[in-house]
All heavy atoms as atom14 arrays in JSON, in Angstrom:
{
  "sequence": "MIVLPPDLDRETIEVERNLLKKELHRFVEFADLADNAGEARMKLLDLQKRYGLLDI",
  "atom14_mask": [
    [1, 1, 1, 1, 1, 1, 1, 1, 0, 0, 0, 0, 0, 0],
    [1, 1, 1, 1, 1, 1, 1, 1, 0, 0, 0, 0, 0, 0],
    [1, 1, 1, 1, 1, 1, 1, 0, 0, 0, 0, 0, 0, 0],
    [1, 1, 1, 1, 1, 1, 1, 1, 0, 0, 0, 0, 0, 0],
    [1, 1, 1, 1, 1, 1, 1, 0, 0, 0, 0, 0, 0, 0],
    [1, 1, 1, 1, 1, 1, 1, 0, 0, 0, 0, 0, 0, 0],
    [1, 1, 1, 1, 1, 1, 1, 1, 0, 0, 0, 0, 0, 0],
    [1, 1, 1, 1, 1, 1, 1, 1, 0, 0, 0, 0, 0, 0],
    [1, 1, 1, 1, 1, 1, 1, 1, 0, 0, 0, 0, 0, 0],
    [1, 1, 1, 1, 1, 1, 1, 1, 1, 1, 1, 0, 0, 0],
    [1, 1, 1, 1, 1, 1, 1, 1, 1, 0, 0, 0, 0, 0],
    [1, 1, 1, 1, 1, 1, 1, 0, 0, 0, 0, 0, 0, 0],
    [1, 1, 1, 1, 1, 1, 1, 1, 0, 0, 0, 0, 0, 0],
    [1, 1, 1, 1, 1, 1, 1, 1, 1, 0, 0, 0, 0, 0],
    [1, 1, 1, 1, 1, 1, 1, 0, 0, 0, 0, 0, 0, 0],
    [1, 1, 1, 1, 1, 1, 1, 1, 1, 0, 0, 0, 0, 0],
    [1, 1, 1, 1, 1, 1, 1, 1, 1, 1, 1, 0, 0, 0],
    [1, 1, 1, 1, 1, 1, 1, 1, 0, 0, 0, 0, 0, 0],
    [1, 1, 1, 1, 1, 1, 1, 1, 0, 0, 0, 0, 0, 0],
    [1, 1, 1, 1, 1, 1, 1, 1, 0, 0, 0, 0, 0, 0],
    [1, 1, 1, 1, 1, 1, 1, 1, 1, 0, 0, 0, 0, 0],
    [1, 1, 1, 1, 1, 1, 1, 1, 1, 0, 0, 0, 0, 0],
    [1, 1, 1, 1, 1, 1, 1, 1, 1, 0, 0, 0, 0, 0],
    [1, 1, 1, 1, 1, 1, 1, 1, 0, 0, 0, 0, 0, 0],
    [1, 1, 1, 1, 1, 1, 1, 1, 1, 1, 0, 0, 0, 0],
    [1, 1, 1, 1, 1, 1, 1, 1, 1, 1, 1, 0, 0, 0],
    [1, 1, 1, 1, 1, 1, 1, 1, 1, 1, 1, 0, 0, 0],
    [1, 1, 1, 1, 1, 1, 1, 0, 0, 0, 0, 0, 0, 0],
    [1, 1, 1, 1, 1, 1, 1, 1, 1, 0, 0, 0, 0, 0],
    [1, 1, 1, 1, 1, 1, 1, 1, 1, 1, 1, 0, 0, 0],
    [1, 1, 1, 1, 1, 0, 0, 0, 0, 0, 0, 0, 0, 0],
    [1, 1, 1, 1, 1, 1, 1, 1, 0, 0, 0, 0, 0, 0],
    [1, 1, 1, 1, 1, 1, 1, 1, 0, 0, 0, 0, 0, 0],
    [1, 1, 1, 1, 1, 0, 0, 0, 0, 0, 0, 0, 0, 0],
    [1, 1, 1, 1, 1, 1, 1, 1, 0, 0, 0, 0, 0, 0],
    [1, 1, 1, 1, 1, 1, 1, 1, 0, 0, 0, 0, 0, 0],
    [1, 1, 1, 1, 1, 0, 0, 0, 0, 0, 0, 0, 0, 0],
    [1, 1, 1, 1, 0, 0, 0, 0, 0, 0, 0, 0, 0, 0],
    [1, 1, 1, 1, 1, 1, 1, 1, 1, 0, 0, 0, 0, 0],
    [1, 1, 1, 1, 1, 0, 0, 0, 0, 0, 0, 0, 0, 0],
    [1, 1, 1, 1, 1, 1, 1, 1, 1, 1, 1, 0, 0, 0],
    [1, 1, 1, 1, 1, 1, 1, 1, 0, 0, 0, 0, 0, 0],
    [1, 1, 1, 1, 1, 1, 1, 1, 1, 0, 0, 0, 0, 0],
    [1, 1, 1, 1, 1, 1, 1, 1, 0, 0, 0, 0, 0, 0],
    [1, 1, 1, 1, 1, 1, 1, 1, 0, 0, 0, 0, 0, 0],
    [1, 1, 1, 1, 1, 1, 1, 1, 0, 0, 0, 0, 0, 0],
    [1, 1, 1, 1, 1, 1, 1, 1, 0, 0, 0, 0, 0, 0],
    [1, 1, 1, 1, 1, 1, 1, 1, 1, 0, 0, 0, 0, 0],
    [1, 1, 1, 1, 1, 1, 1, 1, 1, 0, 0, 0, 0, 0],
    [1, 1, 1, 1, 1, 1, 1, 1, 1, 1, 1, 0, 0, 0],
    [1, 1, 1, 1, 1, 1, 1, 1, 1, 1, 1, 1, 0, 0],
    [1, 1, 1, 1, 0, 0, 0, 0, 0, 0, 0, 0, 0, 0],
    [1, 1, 1, 1, 1, 1, 1, 1, 0, 0, 0, 0, 0, 0],
    [1, 1, 1, 1, 1, 1, 1, 1, 0, 0, 0, 0, 0, 0],
    [1, 1, 1, 1, 1, 1, 1, 1, 0, 0, 0, 0, 0, 0],
    [1, 1, 1, 1, 1, 1, 1, 1, 0, 0, 0, 0, 0, 0]
  ],
  "atom14_positions": [
    [[122.7, 97.69, 167.05], [121.49, 98.23, 166.54], [121.7, 98.8, 165.16], [122.6, 99.51, 164.94], [120.91, 99.29, 167.5], [119.72, 99.93, 166.92], [118.7, 100.99, 167.93], [119.82, 101.89, 168.93], [0.0, 0.0, 0.0], [0.0, 0.0, 0.0], [0.0, 0.0, 0.0], [0.0, 0.0, 0.0], [0.0, 0.0, 0.0], [0.0, 0.0, 0.0]],
    [[120.78, 98.43, 164.24], [120.8, 98.91, 162.9], [119.53, 99.74, 162.66], [118.44, 99.23, 162.86], [120.92, 97.75, 161.86], [122.17, 96.9, 162.14], [120.86, 98.33, 160.46], [122.18, 95.67, 161.32], [0.0, 0.0, 0.0], [0.0, 0.0, 0.0], [0.0, 0.0, 0.0], [0.0, 0.0, 0.0], [0.0, 0.0, 0.0], [0.0, 0.0, 0.0]],
    [[119.7, 100.95, 162.26], [118.58, 101.82, 161.96], [118.3, 101.8, 160.49], [119.2, 102.0, 159.66], [118.85, 103.28, 162.45], [117.7, 104.16, 162.1], [119.13, 103.27, 163.91], [0.0, 0.0, 0.0], [0.0, 0.0, 0.0], [0.0, 0.0, 0.0], [0.0, 0.0, 0.0], [0.0, 0.0, 0.0], [0.0, 0.0, 0.0], [0.0, 0.0, 0.0]],
    [[117.05, 101.49, 160.13], [116.67, 101.48, 158.71], [115.56, 102.47, 158.49], [114.75, 102.72, 159.36], [116.12, 100.12, 158.34], [117.13, 98.95, 158.45], [116.48, 97.64, 158.24], [118.23, 99.11, 157.39], [0.0, 0.0, 0.0], [0.0, 0.0, 0.0], [0.0, 0.0, 0.0], [0.0, 0.0, 0.0], [0.0, 0.0, 0.0], [0.0, 0.0, 0.0]],
    [[115.49, 103.08, 157.3], [114.4, 103.99, 157.0], [113.07, 103.2, 156.86], [113.14, 101.98, 156.58], [114.85, 104.58, 155.64], [115.78, 103.59, 155.07], [116.45, 102.92, 156.23], [0.0, 0.0, 0.0], [0.0, 0.0, 0.0], [0.0, 0.0, 0.0], [0.0, 0.0, 0.0], [0.0, 0.0, 0.0], [0.0, 0.0, 0.0], [0.0, 0.0, 0.0]],
    [[111.99, 103.9, 156.98], [110.69, 103.21, 156.79], [110.52, 102.79, 155.3], [111.17, 103.29, 154.4], [109.69, 104.3, 157.11], [110.37, 105.6, 156.92], [111.85, 105.3, 157.23], [0.0, 0.0, 0.0], [0.0, 0.0, 0.0], [0.0, 0.0, 0.0], [0.0, 0.0, 0.0], [0.0, 0.0, 0.0], [0.0, 0.0, 0.0], [0.0, 0.0, 0.0]],
    [[109.69, 101.81, 155.1], [109.45, 101.36, 153.7], [108.73, 102.46, 152.99], [107.66, 102.96, 153.43], [108.51, 100.15, 153.73], [109.29, 98.92, 154.16], [110.54, 98.85, 153.95], [108.64, 97.99, 154.71], [0.0, 0.0, 0.0], [0.0, 0.0, 0.0], [0.0, 0.0, 0.0], [0.0, 0.0, 0.0], [0.0, 0.0, 0.0], [0.0, 0.0, 0.0]],
    [[109.3, 102.94, 151.91], [108.73, 104.02, 151.1], [108.23, 103.46, 149.77], [107.35, 102.62, 149.77], [109.71, 105.15, 150.95], [110.16, 105.77, 152.29], [111.37, 106.75, 152.05], [109.04, 106.48, 152.96], [0.0, 0.0, 0.0], [0.0, 0.0, 0.0], [0.0, 0.0, 0.0], [0.0, 0.0, 0.0], [0.0, 0.0, 0.0], [0.0, 0.0, 0.0]],
    [[108.76, 103.89, 148.71], [108.39, 103.31, 147.41], [109.5, 102.56, 146.81], [110.6, 102.5, 147.32], [107.85, 104.42, 146.45], [108.84, 105.5, 146.25], [110.08, 105.22, 146.29], [108.45, 106.65, 146.06], [0.0, 0.0, 0.0], [0.0, 0.0, 0.0], [0.0, 0.0, 0.0], [0.0, 0.0, 0.0], [0.0, 0.0, 0.0], [0.0, 0.0, 0.0]],
    [[109.21, 101.96, 145.71], [110.13, 101.06, 144.99], [111.39, 101.84, 144.55], [112.5, 101.26, 144.47], [109.48, 100.43, 143.75], [110.24, 99.32, 143.2], [110.18, 98.09, 144.15], [111.2, 97.14, 143.67], [111.81, 96.36, 144.48], [111.66, 96.32, 145.75], [112.7, 95.53, 143.98], [0.0, 0.0, 0.0], [0.0, 0.0, 0.0], [0.0, 0.0, 0.0]],
    [[111.33, 103.11, 144.19], [112.47, 103.85, 143.75], [113.51, 104.13, 144.85], [114.66, 104.18, 144.59], [111.99, 105.24, 143.17], [111.18, 105.09, 141.9], [110.71, 106.41, 141.38], [111.14, 107.44, 141.9], [109.82, 106.38, 140.52], [0.0, 0.0, 0.0], [0.0, 0.0, 0.0], [0.0, 0.0, 0.0], [0.0, 0.0, 0.0], [0.0, 0.0, 0.0]],
    [[113.03, 104.22, 146.08], [113.9, 104.52, 147.12], [114.66, 103.28, 147.67], [115.67, 103.43, 148.31], [113.22, 105.22, 148.34], [112.2, 104.3, 148.81], [112.6, 106.54, 147.94], [0.0, 0.0, 0.0], [0.0, 0.0, 0.0], [0.0, 0.0, 0.0], [0.0, 0.0, 0.0], [0.0, 0.0, 0.0], [0.0, 0.0, 0.0], [0.0, 0.0, 0.0]],
    [[114.18, 102.13, 147.32], [114.81, 100.91, 147.8], [116.27, 100.79, 147.27], [117.14, 100.26, 147.96], [114.01, 99.61, 147.48], [114.52, 98.51, 148.41], [114.11, 99.29, 146.03], [113.56, 97.34, 148.51], [0.0, 0.0, 0.0], [0.0, 0.0, 0.0], [0.0, 0.0, 0.0], [0.0, 0.0, 0.0], [0.0, 0.0, 0.0], [0.0, 0.0, 0.0]],
    [[116.54, 101.29, 146.08], [117.94, 101.22, 145.59], [118.88, 102.14, 146.41], [119.96, 101.76, 146.61], [117.99, 101.64, 144.11], [117.67, 100.47, 143.13], [118.52, 99.24, 143.38], [119.79, 99.38, 143.43], [117.98, 98.16, 143.45], [0.0, 0.0, 0.0], [0.0, 0.0, 0.0], [0.0, 0.0, 0.0], [0.0, 0.0, 0.0], [0.0, 0.0, 0.0]],
    [[118.37, 103.27, 146.81], [119.16, 104.17, 147.66], [119.46, 103.49, 149.0], [120.53, 103.45, 149.47], [118.41, 105.52, 147.86], [119.2, 106.37, 148.87], [118.28, 106.23, 146.53], [0.0, 0.0, 0.0], [0.0, 0.0, 0.0], [0.0, 0.0, 0.0], [0.0, 0.0, 0.0], [0.0, 0.0, 0.0], [0.0, 0.0, 0.0], [0.0, 0.0, 0.0]],
    [[118.39, 102.92, 149.56], [118.51, 102.21, 150.85], [119.47, 101.0, 150.69], [120.32, 100.76, 151.54], [117.18, 101.66, 151.3], [116.16, 102.7, 151.63], [114.77, 102.12, 151.88], [114.63, 100.88, 152.01], [113.85, 102.9, 151.91], [0.0, 0.0, 0.0], [0.0, 0.0, 0.0], [0.0, 0.0, 0.0], [0.0, 0.0, 0.0], [0.0, 0.0, 0.0]],
    [[119.38, 100.27, 149.59], [120.23, 99.11, 149.37], [121.67, 99.54, 149.27], [122.54, 98.86, 149.87], [119.77, 98.45, 148.08], [120.48, 97.15, 147.77], [119.93, 96.55, 146.47], [120.56, 95.29, 146.26], [121.68, 95.11, 145.64], [122.4, 96.1, 145.18], [122.18, 93.86, 145.42], [0.0, 0.0, 0.0], [0.0, 0.0, 0.0], [0.0, 0.0, 0.0]],
    [[121.96, 100.58, 148.56], [123.33, 101.03, 148.44], [123.92, 101.48, 149.74], [125.08, 101.21, 150.07], [123.46, 102.17, 147.38], [123.25, 101.64, 145.99], [123.51, 100.52, 145.69], [122.76, 102.48, 145.1], [0.0, 0.0, 0.0], [0.0, 0.0, 0.0], [0.0, 0.0, 0.0], [0.0, 0.0, 0.0], [0.0, 0.0, 0.0], [0.0, 0.0, 0.0]],
    [[123.15, 102.2, 150.56], [123.58, 102.61, 151.9], [123.87, 101.38, 152.76], [124.87, 101.3, 153.45], [122.61, 103.51, 152.54], [122.46, 104.92, 151.98], [121.24, 105.62, 152.54], [123.68, 105.71, 152.16], [0.0, 0.0, 0.0], [0.0, 0.0, 0.0], [0.0, 0.0, 0.0], [0.0, 0.0, 0.0], [0.0, 0.0, 0.0], [0.0, 0.0, 0.0]],
    [[122.94, 100.48, 152.76], [123.08, 99.26, 153.61], [124.28, 98.44, 153.14], [125.04, 97.9, 153.96], [121.8, 98.43, 153.54], [121.78, 97.21, 154.49], [122.0, 97.57, 155.91], [120.51, 96.45, 154.3], [0.0, 0.0, 0.0], [0.0, 0.0, 0.0], [0.0, 0.0, 0.0], [0.0, 0.0, 0.0], [0.0, 0.0, 0.0], [0.0, 0.0, 0.0]],
    [[124.49, 98.32, 151.82], [125.57, 97.5, 151.29], [126.89, 97.99, 151.82], [127.76, 97.2, 152.17], [125.57, 97.55, 149.79], [126.53, 96.6, 149.15], [126.34, 96.61, 147.61], [127.3, 95.59, 147.04], [127.05, 95.5, 145.58], [0.0, 0.0, 0.0], [0.0, 0.0, 0.0], [0.0, 0.0, 0.0], [0.0, 0.0, 0.0], [0.0, 0.0, 0.0]],
    [[127.11, 99.3, 151.9], [128.33, 99.86, 152.4], [128.58, 99.51, 153.86], [129.68, 99.3, 154.3], [128.3, 101.39, 152.22], [128.38, 101.85, 150.77], [128.32, 103.3, 150.68], [128.32, 103.74, 149.2], [128.2, 105.19, 149.05], [0.0, 0.0, 0.0], [0.0, 0.0, 0.0], [0.0, 0.0, 0.0], [0.0, 0.0, 0.0], [0.0, 0.0, 0.0]],
    [[127.52, 99.49, 154.65], [127.63, 99.24, 156.09], [127.59, 97.72, 156.47], [128.07, 97.31, 157.48], [126.52, 99.97, 156.84], [126.65, 101.47, 156.81], [127.92, 101.94, 157.51], [128.28, 101.43, 158.57], [128.61, 102.87, 156.94], [0.0, 0.0, 0.0], [0.0, 0.0, 0.0], [0.0, 0.0, 0.0], [0.0, 0.0, 0.0], [0.0, 0.0, 0.0]],
    [[126.99, 96.9, 155.61], [126.75, 95.53, 155.93], [128.07, 94.78, 156.12], [128.1, 93.9, 157.02], [125.92, 94.89, 154.83], [125.32, 93.54, 155.19], [124.42, 93.62, 156.46], [124.48, 92.97, 154.07], [0.0, 0.0, 0.0], [0.0, 0.0, 0.0], [0.0, 0.0, 0.0], [0.0, 0.0, 0.0], [0.0, 0.0, 0.0], [0.0, 0.0, 0.0]],
    [[129.04, 95.09, 155.39], [130.37, 94.44, 155.63], [130.85, 94.58, 157.06], [131.32, 93.67, 157.68], [131.42, 94.98, 154.68], [131.24, 94.62, 153.26], [131.49, 93.36, 152.79], [130.78, 95.35, 152.17], [131.21, 93.3, 151.47], [130.81, 94.51, 151.11], [0.0, 0.0, 0.0], [0.0, 0.0, 0.0], [0.0, 0.0, 0.0], [0.0, 0.0, 0.0]],
    [[130.67, 95.81, 157.58], [131.05, 96.08, 158.97], [130.13, 95.4, 159.92], [130.61, 94.82, 160.92], [131.02, 97.62, 159.18], [131.56, 98.06, 160.5], [131.68, 99.58, 160.55], [130.38, 100.23, 160.4], [129.66, 100.67, 161.4], [130.11, 100.57, 162.66], [128.56, 101.25, 161.2], [0.0, 0.0, 0.0], [0.0, 0.0, 0.0], [0.0, 0.0, 0.0]],
    [[128.85, 95.34, 159.67], [127.91, 94.64, 160.54], [128.21, 93.15, 160.62], [128.19, 92.55, 161.71], [126.47, 94.78, 160.04], [125.95, 96.19, 160.03], [124.94, 96.59, 159.12], [126.4, 97.14, 160.93], [124.43, 97.83, 159.11], [125.86, 98.45, 160.93], [124.89, 98.79, 160.01], [0.0, 0.0, 0.0], [0.0, 0.0, 0.0], [0.0, 0.0, 0.0]],
    [[128.57, 92.54, 159.49], [128.9, 91.12, 159.41], [130.17, 90.82, 160.23], [130.25, 89.87, 160.98], [129.0, 90.68, 158.01], [129.66, 89.29, 157.92], [127.69, 90.64, 157.32], [0.0, 0.0, 0.0], [0.0, 0.0, 0.0], [0.0, 0.0, 0.0], [0.0, 0.0, 0.0], [0.0, 0.0, 0.0], [0.0, 0.0, 0.0], [0.0, 0.0, 0.0]],
    [[131.14, 91.76, 160.11], [132.38, 91.58, 160.88], [132.13, 91.6, 162.36], [132.6, 90.74, 163.1], [133.42, 92.65, 160.48], [134.72, 92.46, 161.11], [135.73, 93.5, 160.68], [135.53, 94.09, 159.53], [136.73, 93.74, 161.42], [0.0, 0.0, 0.0], [0.0, 0.0, 0.0], [0.0, 0.0, 0.0], [0.0, 0.0, 0.0], [0.0, 0.0, 0.0]],
    [[131.34, 92.55, 162.76], [130.98, 92.59, 164.23], [130.22, 91.4, 164.69], [130.42, 90.87, 165.8], [130.22, 93.89, 164.58], [131.0, 95.17, 164.58], [130.53, 96.31, 163.97], [132.27, 95.23, 165.18], [131.25, 97.49, 164.0], [133.01, 96.35, 165.21], [132.51, 97.51, 164.63], [0.0, 0.0, 0.0], [0.0, 0.0, 0.0], [0.0, 0.0, 0.0]],
    [[129.28, 90.98, 163.84], [128.46, 89.84, 164.16], [129.35, 88.53, 164.33], [129.09, 87.73, 165.25], [127.4, 89.56, 163.1], [0.0, 0.0, 0.0], [0.0, 0.0, 0.0], [0.0, 0.0, 0.0], [0.0, 0.0, 0.0], [0.0, 0.0, 0.0], [0.0, 0.0, 0.0], [0.0, 0.0, 0.0], [0.0, 0.0, 0.0], [0.0, 0.0, 0.0]],
    [[130.27, 88.38, 163.47], [131.16, 87.23, 163.52], [132.05, 87.26, 164.78], [132.43, 86.16, 165.27], [132.05, 87.16, 162.3], [131.34, 86.74, 161.06], [130.22, 86.19, 161.18], [131.86, 87.0, 159.94], [0.0, 0.0, 0.0], [0.0, 0.0, 0.0], [0.0, 0.0, 0.0], [0.0, 0.0, 0.0], [0.0, 0.0, 0.0], [0.0, 0.0, 0.0]],
    [[132.33, 88.4, 165.36], [133.14, 88.52, 166.57], [132.31, 88.35, 167.81], [132.92, 88.22, 168.92], [133.91, 89.8, 166.56], [134.92, 90.03, 165.44], [135.42, 91.45, 165.44], [136.02, 89.05, 165.58], [0.0, 0.0, 0.0], [0.0, 0.0, 0.0], [0.0, 0.0, 0.0], [0.0, 0.0, 0.0], [0.0, 0.0, 0.0], [0.0, 0.0, 0.0]],
    [[131.02, 88.43, 167.72], [130.11, 88.38, 168.87], [130.11, 86.96, 169.5], [130.32, 85.99, 168.84], [128.74, 88.78, 168.52], [0.0, 0.0, 0.0], [0.0, 0.0, 0.0], [0.0, 0.0, 0.0], [0.0, 0.0, 0.0], [0.0, 0.0, 0.0], [0.0, 0.0, 0.0], [0.0, 0.0, 0.0], [0.0, 0.0, 0.0], [0.0, 0.0, 0.0]],
    [[129.82, 86.93, 170.81], [129.68, 85.65, 171.49], [128.48, 84.85, 170.92], [128.54, 83.63, 170.91], [129.46, 85.86, 173.01], [130.74, 86.33, 173.69], [131.86, 86.04, 173.19], [130.63, 86.92, 174.78], [0.0, 0.0, 0.0], [0.0, 0.0, 0.0], [0.0, 0.0, 0.0], [0.0, 0.0, 0.0], [0.0, 0.0, 0.0], [0.0, 0.0, 0.0]],
    [[127.46, 85.59, 170.5], [126.29, 84.99, 169.88], [126.33, 85.14, 168.37], [125.36, 85.58, 167.75], [125.03, 85.52, 170.5], [124.88, 87.02, 170.22], [125.91, 87.73, 170.0], [123.67, 87.5, 170.32], [0.0, 0.0, 0.0], [0.0, 0.0, 0.0], [0.0, 0.0, 0.0], [0.0, 0.0, 0.0], [0.0, 0.0, 0.0], [0.0, 0.0, 0.0]],
    [[127.44, 84.78, 167.75], [127.64, 85.04, 166.31], [126.54, 84.43, 165.48], [126.07, 85.12, 164.54], [128.99, 84.48, 165.91], [0.0, 0.0, 0.0], [0.0, 0.0, 0.0], [0.0, 0.0, 0.0], [0.0, 0.0, 0.0], [0.0, 0.0, 0.0], [0.0, 0.0, 0.0], [0.0, 0.0, 0.0], [0.0, 0.0, 0.0], [0.0, 0.0, 0.0]],
    [[126.12, 83.23, 165.75], [125.07, 82.63, 164.95], [123.74, 83.37, 164.99], [123.1, 83.61, 163.96], [0.0, 0.0, 0.0], [0.0, 0.0, 0.0], [0.0, 0.0, 0.0], [0.0, 0.0, 0.0], [0.0, 0.0, 0.0], [0.0, 0.0, 0.0], [0.0, 0.0, 0.0], [0.0, 0.0, 0.0], [0.0, 0.0, 0.0], [0.0, 0.0, 0.0]],
    [[123.37, 83.83, 166.17], [122.1, 84.56, 166.34], [122.24, 85.94, 165.64], [121.31, 86.4, 164.96], [121.8, 84.74, 167.83], [120.53, 85.46, 168.08], [120.28, 85.64, 169.56], [120.84, 84.91, 170.35], [119.41, 86.48, 169.9], [0.0, 0.0, 0.0], [0.0, 0.0, 0.0], [0.0, 0.0, 0.0], [0.0, 0.0, 0.0], [0.0, 0.0, 0.0]],
    [[123.4, 86.56, 165.76], [123.64, 87.87, 165.13], [123.6, 87.77, 163.65], [122.99, 88.63, 162.97], [124.94, 88.48, 165.64], [0.0, 0.0, 0.0], [0.0, 0.0, 0.0], [0.0, 0.0, 0.0], [0.0, 0.0, 0.0], [0.0, 0.0, 0.0], [0.0, 0.0, 0.0], [0.0, 0.0, 0.0], [0.0, 0.0, 0.0], [0.0, 0.0, 0.0]],
    [[124.21, 86.73, 163.08], [124.18, 86.55, 161.63], [122.81, 86.24, 161.12], [122.43, 86.65, 160.02], [125.17, 85.44, 161.24], [126.62, 85.75, 161.32], [127.03, 86.94, 160.48], [126.89, 86.72, 159.05], [127.78, 86.27, 158.23], [129.01, 86.05, 158.64], [127.52, 86.13, 156.95], [0.0, 0.0, 0.0], [0.0, 0.0, 0.0], [0.0, 0.0, 0.0]],
    [[121.95, 85.55, 161.93], [120.59, 85.29, 161.46], [119.82, 86.58, 161.36], [118.98, 86.7, 160.47], [119.94, 84.31, 162.46], [120.47, 82.89, 162.35], [120.37, 82.17, 160.66], [118.64, 82.08, 160.45], [0.0, 0.0, 0.0], [0.0, 0.0, 0.0], [0.0, 0.0, 0.0], [0.0, 0.0, 0.0], [0.0, 0.0, 0.0], [0.0, 0.0, 0.0]],
    [[120.05, 87.52, 162.27], [119.38, 88.81, 162.2], [119.78, 89.55, 160.92], [118.96, 90.18, 160.27], [119.73, 89.72, 163.42], [119.3, 89.09, 164.73], [117.84, 89.32, 164.92], [117.44, 88.89, 166.31], [116.03, 88.96, 166.58], [0.0, 0.0, 0.0], [0.0, 0.0, 0.0], [0.0, 0.0, 0.0], [0.0, 0.0, 0.0], [0.0, 0.0, 0.0]],
    [[121.06, 89.44, 160.6], [121.52, 90.13, 159.4], [121.02, 89.42, 158.11], [120.76, 90.14, 157.13], [123.08, 90.15, 159.4], [123.69, 91.06, 160.45], [125.24, 90.92, 160.4], [123.27, 92.49, 160.29], [0.0, 0.0, 0.0], [0.0, 0.0, 0.0], [0.0, 0.0, 0.0], [0.0, 0.0, 0.0], [0.0, 0.0, 0.0], [0.0, 0.0, 0.0]],
    [[120.8, 88.15, 158.2], [120.33, 87.43, 157.07], [118.97, 87.92, 156.63], [118.71, 88.0, 155.39], [120.27, 85.89, 157.35], [119.86, 84.99, 156.24], [120.87, 85.09, 155.08], [119.77, 83.52, 156.75], [0.0, 0.0, 0.0], [0.0, 0.0, 0.0], [0.0, 0.0, 0.0], [0.0, 0.0, 0.0], [0.0, 0.0, 0.0], [0.0, 0.0, 0.0]],
    [[118.1, 88.26, 157.54], [116.81, 88.8, 157.19], [116.98, 90.08, 156.34], [116.29, 90.33, 155.35], [115.96, 89.15, 158.45], [115.54, 87.88, 159.16], [115.47, 86.81, 158.5], [115.25, 87.96, 160.37], [0.0, 0.0, 0.0], [0.0, 0.0, 0.0], [0.0, 0.0, 0.0], [0.0, 0.0, 0.0], [0.0, 0.0, 0.0], [0.0, 0.0, 0.0]],
    [[117.9, 90.95, 156.77], [118.12, 92.19, 156.0], [118.75, 91.89, 154.65], [118.41, 92.5, 153.67], [119.11, 93.08, 156.8], [118.57, 93.82, 158.02], [119.7, 94.55, 158.73], [117.52, 94.8, 157.58], [0.0, 0.0, 0.0], [0.0, 0.0, 0.0], [0.0, 0.0, 0.0], [0.0, 0.0, 0.0], [0.0, 0.0, 0.0], [0.0, 0.0, 0.0]],
    [[119.68, 90.96, 154.66], [120.35, 90.63, 153.35], [119.31, 90.07, 152.34], [119.34, 90.44, 151.19], [121.38, 89.52, 153.62], [122.62, 90.08, 154.28], [123.62, 88.97, 154.67], [123.49, 88.37, 155.68], [124.65, 88.81, 153.8], [0.0, 0.0, 0.0], [0.0, 0.0, 0.0], [0.0, 0.0, 0.0], [0.0, 0.0, 0.0], [0.0, 0.0, 0.0]],
    [[118.35, 89.25, 152.83], [117.28, 88.79, 151.92], [116.4, 89.88, 151.47], [116.08, 89.97, 150.28], [116.47, 87.73, 152.65], [117.15, 86.39, 152.92], [116.27, 85.44, 153.61], [116.96, 84.12, 153.93], [116.1, 83.25, 154.75], [0.0, 0.0, 0.0], [0.0, 0.0, 0.0], [0.0, 0.0, 0.0], [0.0, 0.0, 0.0], [0.0, 0.0, 0.0]],
    [[116.0, 90.76, 152.41], [115.1, 91.84, 152.09], [115.71, 92.81, 151.0], [114.95, 93.23, 150.14], [114.82, 92.62, 153.34], [113.88, 93.82, 153.19], [113.59, 94.47, 154.47], [112.92, 95.7, 154.3], [112.67, 96.58, 155.28], [113.09, 96.26, 156.51], [112.07, 97.66, 155.04], [0.0, 0.0, 0.0], [0.0, 0.0, 0.0], [0.0, 0.0, 0.0]],
    [[117.03, 93.03, 151.05], [117.59, 93.99, 150.15], [118.4, 93.32, 149.08], [119.11, 93.97, 148.3], [118.48, 94.95, 150.92], [117.68, 95.94, 151.72], [117.36, 95.71, 153.07], [117.23, 97.12, 151.13], [116.63, 96.64, 153.81], [116.44, 98.01, 151.83], [116.17, 97.75, 153.15], [115.4, 98.7, 153.86], [0.0, 0.0, 0.0], [0.0, 0.0, 0.0]],
    [[118.34, 91.96, 148.96], [119.04, 91.26, 147.9], [120.53, 91.35, 148.03], [121.21, 91.53, 146.98], [0.0, 0.0, 0.0], [0.0, 0.0, 0.0], [0.0, 0.0, 0.0], [0.0, 0.0, 0.0], [0.0, 0.0, 0.0], [0.0, 0.0, 0.0], [0.0, 0.0, 0.0], [0.0, 0.0, 0.0], [0.0, 0.0, 0.0], [0.0, 0.0, 0.0]],
    [[121.04, 91.23, 149.21], [122.48, 91.37, 149.45], [123.06, 90.05, 150.06], [123.9, 90.07, 150.94], [122.77, 92.56, 150.44], [122.39, 93.9, 149.89], [122.48, 94.98, 150.97], [123.27, 94.29, 148.72], [0.0, 0.0, 0.0], [0.0, 0.0, 0.0], [0.0, 0.0, 0.0], [0.0, 0.0, 0.0], [0.0, 0.0, 0.0], [0.0, 0.0, 0.0]],
    [[122.63, 88.9, 149.51], [123.11, 87.66, 150.06], [124.52, 87.38, 149.78], [125.16, 86.44, 150.31], [122.17, 86.54, 149.55], [120.77, 86.54, 150.13], [119.91, 85.55, 149.43], [120.76, 86.3, 151.6], [0.0, 0.0, 0.0], [0.0, 0.0, 0.0], [0.0, 0.0, 0.0], [0.0, 0.0, 0.0], [0.0, 0.0, 0.0], [0.0, 0.0, 0.0]],
    [[125.12, 88.15, 148.8], [126.54, 87.91, 148.47], [127.51, 88.47, 149.51], [128.72, 88.25, 149.31], [126.83, 88.49, 147.1], [126.49, 89.98, 146.98], [125.6, 90.45, 147.73], [127.15, 90.69, 146.24], [0.0, 0.0, 0.0], [0.0, 0.0, 0.0], [0.0, 0.0, 0.0], [0.0, 0.0, 0.0], [0.0, 0.0, 0.0], [0.0, 0.0, 0.0]],
    [[127.01, 89.17, 150.47], [127.87, 89.77, 151.51], [127.91, 88.81, 152.69], [127.05, 88.29, 153.16], [127.39, 91.12, 151.93], [127.42, 92.06, 150.71], [128.23, 91.69, 153.1], [126.89, 93.44, 150.94], [0.0, 0.0, 0.0], [0.0, 0.0, 0.0], [0.0, 0.0, 0.0], [0.0, 0.0, 0.0], [0.0, 0.0, 0.0], [0.0, 0.0, 0.0]]
  ]
}
């Protein structure tokens, strides 16, 4: 489970993005180890697109 803050304004998205970027590496590692790795990675892909973190 990943907890995200509610959508606020454009200025706060950078703060959210930086926090998520630090944790996303760990989330991806756990997703890759899961029995349903493909499904787990697809869930993360939505977050990566939303926050512009496709390089992770």
